[in-house]
C-alpha positions in Angstrom: -23.8 7.1 -4.9 -23.2 9.8 -2.3 -25.1 7.7 0.3 -22.9 4.7 -0.5 -19.7 6.7 0.1 -21.2 8.1 3.3 -21.9 4.6 4.5 -18.5 3.4 3.4 -16.9 6.0 5.6 -18.5 4.4 8.6 -16.0 2.0 10.3 -18.8 -0.5 11.1 -20.1 -0.6 7.6 -16.6 -0.8 6.2 -15.7 -3.7 8.5 -18.8 -5.7 7.5 -18.5 -5.0 3.8 -14.8 -5.8 3.7 -15.3 -9.0 5.5 -17.6 -10.2 2.7 -15.3 -9.0 -0.1 -12.0 -10.5 1.2 -12.7 -14.1 0.2 -13.6 -13.2 -3.4 -10.6 -10.9 -3.8 -8.3 -13.6 -2.4 -9.6 -16.1 -4.9 -9.2 -13.7 -7.8 -5.7 -12.7 -6.6 -4.5 -16.3 -6.5 -6.0 -17.0 -9.9 -4.3 -14.1 -11.6 -1.0 -14.7 -9.8 -0.9 -18.4 -10.9 -1.7 -17.5 -14.5 0.8 -14.6 -14.6 3.6 -16.6 -13.1 3.1 -19.6 -15.5 2.8 -17.4 -18.6 5.7 -15.2 -17.6 8.1 -17.9 -16.3 7.2 -20.8 -18.6 5.3 -19.7 -21.7 6.9 -16.3 -22.5 9.7 -16.5 -25.0 13.3 -16.1 -24.1 14.7 -12.6 -24.7 17.2 -12.6 -27.6 19.6 -10.3 -25.6 19.1 -11.0 -21.9 18.1 -14.6 -22.1 16.0 -16.0 -19.3 17.3 -13.4 -16.8 14.8 -10.9 -18.1 11.9 -12.9 -16.5 12.5 -11.1 -13.3 10.6 -8.2 -14.8 7.3 -10.1 -14.1 8.0 -9.4 -10.5 10.1 -6.3 -10.6 8.0 -4.1 -12.9 4.6 -4.7 -11.2 6.2 -4.2 -7.8 7.7 -0.9 -9.0 4.3 0.2 -10.4 2.6 -0.7 -7.1 5.2 1.3 -5.1 4.1 4.4 -6.9 0.4 3.6 -7.0 0.1 2.8 -3.3 1.9 6.0 -2.4 -0.7 8.0 -4.4 -3.5 6.1 -2.8 -2.0 6.8 0.6 -1.5 10.5 -0.1 -5.0 10.8 -1.5 -6.4 9.2 1.7 -4.3 11.6 3.7 -5.7 14.6 1.9 -9.3 13.3 2.5 -8.5 12.7 6.2 -7.1 16.2 6.6 -10.0 18.0 4.8 -13.0 16.0 5.9 -11.6 14.4 9.1 -12.7 10.9 8.1 -11.5 8.2 10.4 -11.5 5.6 7.7 -9.2 7.7 5.5 -6.8 8.0 8.4 -6.9 4.2 8.8 -6.1 3.8 5.1 -3.0 6.0 5.4 -1.6 3.9 8.2 -2.6 0.6 6.5 -1.1 1.5 3.1 2.4 2.4 4.4 3.7 -1.2 5.3 2.3 -2.6 2.1 3.8 0.1 0.0 7.2 -0.3 1.8 7.1 -4.0 1.0 6.5 -3.5 -2.7 9.2 -0.8 -2.9 11.7 -3.1 -1.1 10.7 -5.9 -3.5 11.2 -3.6 -6.5 14.7 -2.5 -5.3 15.8 -6.1 -4.5 14.6 -7.6 -7.8 16.1 -4.6 -9.6 19.5 -5.3 -8.0 19.3 -9.0 -8.8 18.7 -8.1 -12.5 21.3 -5.3 -12.4 24.1 -7.6 -11.4 24.3 -9.7 -14.7 23.1 -6.7 -16.8 25.2 -3.9 -15.4 27.9 -5.8 -13.6 26.9 -4.4 -10.2 24.2 -4.8 -7.6 23.6 -1.1 -7.2 24.4 2.3 -8.9 23.3 5.7 -7.8 21.1 6.0 -10.8 18.4 8.6 -10.7 15.6 6.1 -10.9 17.1 3.8 -8.2 18.0 6.6 -5.9 14.5 8.2 -6.0 12.9 4.8 -5.5 15.1 4.3 -2.4 13.9 7.7 -1.2 10.4 6.4 -1.6 11.2 3.5 0.6 12.5 5.9 3.3 9.3 7.9 3.0 7.2 4.8 3.6 9.4 3.8 6.6 9.2 7.4 7.9 5.4 7.4 7.8 5.3 4.1 9.7 7.8 5.4 12.3 6.0 8.6 12.8 2.7 6.8 13.3 4.2 4.6 15.9 6.0 7.5 17.6 2.8 9.5 18.4 0.6 8.0 21.0 -2.6 9.9 20.1 -4.0 8.2 16.9 -5.7 11.4 15.5 -2.6 13.5 16.0 -0.5 10.7 14.4 -2.9 10.5 11.5 -2.6 14.3 10.8 1.2 14.1 11.0 1.5 11.1 8.7 -1.0 12.5 6.2 1.0 15.8 5.9 4.2 13.8 5.4 2.6 11.6 2.8 1.3 14.6 0.9 4.7 16.4 1.0 6.3 13.2 -0.3 4.2 13.2 -3.5 6.8 15.4 -5.0 9.1 12.4 -5.4 6.5 10.4 -7.5 7.0 12.4 -10.8 10.8 12.4 -10.2 10.7 8.5 -10.1 8.4 8.3 -13.1 10.2 10.8 -15.4 13.8 10.2 -14.1 14.7 8.1 -17.1 13.6 10.9 -19.4 14.9 13.8 -17.5 18.4 12.5 -16.9 20.9 10.2 -18.7 20.5 7.1 -16.5 21.4 3.4 -16.7 17.9 2.4 -16.0 15.8 1.2 -19.0 13.4 3.7 -20.5 9.7 3.3 -20.8 8.5 0.3 -22.8 5.0 -0.8 -21.7 3.6 2.8 -21.4 4.4 3.4 -25.1 0.8 2.5 -26.0 1.2 3.5 -29.7 4.0 1.0 -30.2 5.1 -0.8 -27.0 8.7 -2.0 -27.1 7.8 -5.4 -25.7 6.5 -8.5 -27.4 2.8 -9.3 -26.8 3.7 -12.7 -25.4 5.7 -10.9 -22.7 3.3 -8.0 -22.3 0.2 -10.0 -21.5 1.7 -12.0 -18.5 3.2 -8.7 -17.3 -0.2 -7.0 -17.2 -1.7 -10.2 -15.6 0.9 -10.0 -12.9 0.1 -6.2 -12.5 -3.6 -7.1 -11.9 -2.6 -9.8 -9.4 -0.4 -7.4 -7.5 -3.2 -4.8 -7.4 -5.6 -7.4 -6.1 -3.0 -8.4 -3.4 -2.7 -4.8 -2.4 -6.5 -4.5 -2.0 -6.7 -7.7 -0.1 -3.8 -6.7 2.3 -5.2 -3.2 2.7 -8.7 -4.5 3.7 -7.2 -7.0 6.2 -4.9 -4.4 7.8 -7.6 -1.8 7.8 -10.0 -4.1 9.5 -7.5 -4.7 12.3 -6.8 -1.0 12.6 -10.5 -0.2 12.7 -11.1 -2.7 15.6 -8.2 -1.1 17.6 -9.5 2.4 17.1 -13.1 1.5 17.7 -12.6 -1.0 20.6 -14.5 1.1 23.0 -17.6 1.5 20.8 -20.8 -0.4 21.2 -20.7 -2.2 17.9 -17.2 -3.6 18.6 -18.3 -4.8 22.0 -21.3 -6.6 20.4 -19.0 -8.1 17.8 -16.7 -9.4 20.5 -19.6 -10.9 22.4 -20.7 -12.7 19.2 -17.2 -14.2 18.8 -17.2 -15.6 22.4 
């Protein structure tokens, strides 16, 4: 196992392995996405209070979950890069940020669309919404910082530190509905002893969560492969790869 992780940290090994995995992950992602969308938008019953407008949760909730999950992955990769100076970990930090920003933006937009008919407004400075907006700014800040520093290794260290510092916002987002009196709905799915959601709604929601995670892995591998090629462009294996493509 230790040997595998040592090999995986090699940019060349990662590039070759990810190239073989991407097609399989793409097929699985599309499959879960189609099943989740059909079950959520067609088969799931209508909510007795919200009507069909609740169906946006099949996009909003997985996107919100992913916004937190990706940030933790990014911060974890940043810590690994700072401690062990692994190039691949630095690549993961840079590659995670745009994907995380996209999921966070999607969560905010879909939440606003749901909030208009439910709350009567597109936006309120609710604790959950405000902390999620701060998360988006953290993602954008990491992207901007990476682009502002010319030296990639220096940029990697700076973005890793910012990502780690920003972790303090994650528990605030997660527990905001419990710590403060907010408009945002409280936890339902995470109440595993008695989830406050019908099984016919819960299953497609979880299927969509799997689809979103597969999409994240797919996007991360594709972005990381491009980043690896840019950073390793002067190495022998990249030159050989370029010659094979010509």
